[in-house]
N, C-alpha and C positions, 0 to 999 in steps of 0.2 A: 504494500500500500504506500510505503514511503517513496518508492520509485515513481509511482503514479503522481504523488503529490509534487515531487520534484519536477516531473515533466509538465504538470499543469502550471506550476509557478514559472517555469522557463518559457512556456507559451505566453503567459501573461506579460512577462518581462519583454519578450520579443515584440509582442503587439504594441506595448507601450513605447518601446524604442522606435518602432516604425512610425508611430504617431508623432513622436518627438522629431524624427527626421523629416517627416512630411511638413510639420509646422515650420521647422527651420527653413526648409526649402521654399515654402510660401513667403516667409518673411524676407528671404534673400531676393526672391523674384520681385516682391513689392518694392524693395529698396532699389533694385536695378531699374524698374519701370519709373519710379519716382525720380531717380537721378536723371534718366533720359529726358523726362518731361521738363525738369528744372534746367537742364543744359540747353534744351531747345528754346526755352523762353528767356534764358539769361543772355544778356548782351555783353556784360562785363566778364572778362576772363577770370577775374577773381571769384565771381558768383558761380561760374562753371566749376572751378576748382573746389569751392565750398560744397557744391552738390555732390561731387565725387567723394569728398571726405565724409559727408553725411552717409552716403551709401556704404562706404567701407566700415564706418562705425556701426551701422545697423546690421551689416552682414557679420561682423565680429560678435556683436551681441547675440545674434541668432545662433551662432555656433556655440557660444558660451552657454546659452540657455539649453541647447540640445545636449551638451556634455553634462550639465547639471542634472537634467532629466534622466539621462542614462545612469548616472551615479545613484540617483534616487531610486530608480527602478531596480538596480542591482541590489541595493540595500534592502528594499522592500521584499525582494525574492529571498534573500538570505534570511531575513527576519521571519518570513512565513515558513520556510523550510526548517529553520532551526527550532522554531516553536513546536513543530510536529515531530522532530527527530527524537526529542526527549520525552515523548508522551509515555506515561506509565501504562502498564497492562491494565485492561479493564475499562479504558476510556475510549475505546474505538467506537466508531459509528455503528448504531444498532438498527438502522433503518435505511432503505434505499433512497429515501427523500433527502436532498442536500441539507445538511445542517441538523437534521432531525435526530434526536437521541444523543447529540454531542454536547448540548448546552451552548453551542455557538450560534450566532445569528446566521441566517441563510443568505443574506444579501449584503450590500455595501452599507456600512453604518457610519454616520457622521455624528459625533458627540454633540448632544444638545439639540438635535434636529429630529422632529417627529414627522414621519411620512404620512401621507394621506392617499386614499384611493377613492375614485368616484364610485358612487353606489350604482349598482345595476349594469355595470359594464363587463362583468365577468361572464363570458359566453361559454356555452358548452360546445360539444362536437357539432360541427356544421354551422356554427355561429348562431344557434337558436337559444333564446332565453328560457325555453321550457326544459332545458337540460337540468335545471335545479329543482323543477317541480316533479317530485317523486310520484305524484298522482296523474301526471299527464301521460296519455296513452295507456296501453295495457287494458286491464279489466276494469270497467267503470264500477263494478260491484265489489271490488277489492277494498277492504277496510284497513289497509296498511299491513296485512299479514301476508307472508309469502313473497314471491318474486315479482309480482305485478304482471305476469304473463297471462295469456288467455287459454282456456281449455276448450278444445274443439272436439 
C-alpha cells in the first residue's frame, strides 16, 4: 500500500509541477507580448530599453516562482509520504471509500473554511433526481419491505 501511496503522491507532484511550468510559460509569453507592444509604441530608445528590462525582470520572476512551486510540491510529497510510512499497524483503511475508516478527511481541507453544497443537485445514475426516492418505480404496493421489485 505504501508503494501505491508513493506513486499517487508522485503523480500529484508531477501534475502540480506541470501546472507551475504552464503558468510560468504564460507569464513569460505575456511579458514578451507586452514588451513588443511597448517597443512598438515607444519612440525614445530609452523607453524601448526600459520595456526590454521590464520583460527580463518579469521572465526572471516567473522562473523564480516556478522553482519555488517545484520546491513546495516536492516538500508536500515528502511530507505526505513520510506521514504514511510510519503508520502503526491497525490504522489502515477499512473501507473502499476514500478516507472512510481512517479518520482522515476525504477531500482538500482549508483550516477555518466550511464548505457548502447546493441542495438538490446530487443526481443519481442517468442524471435523474428520482435516484434518491426509494419508492419511485418498483411495486406501488410495497411498504418499504423487500427489494422494491415487482412479482409477475
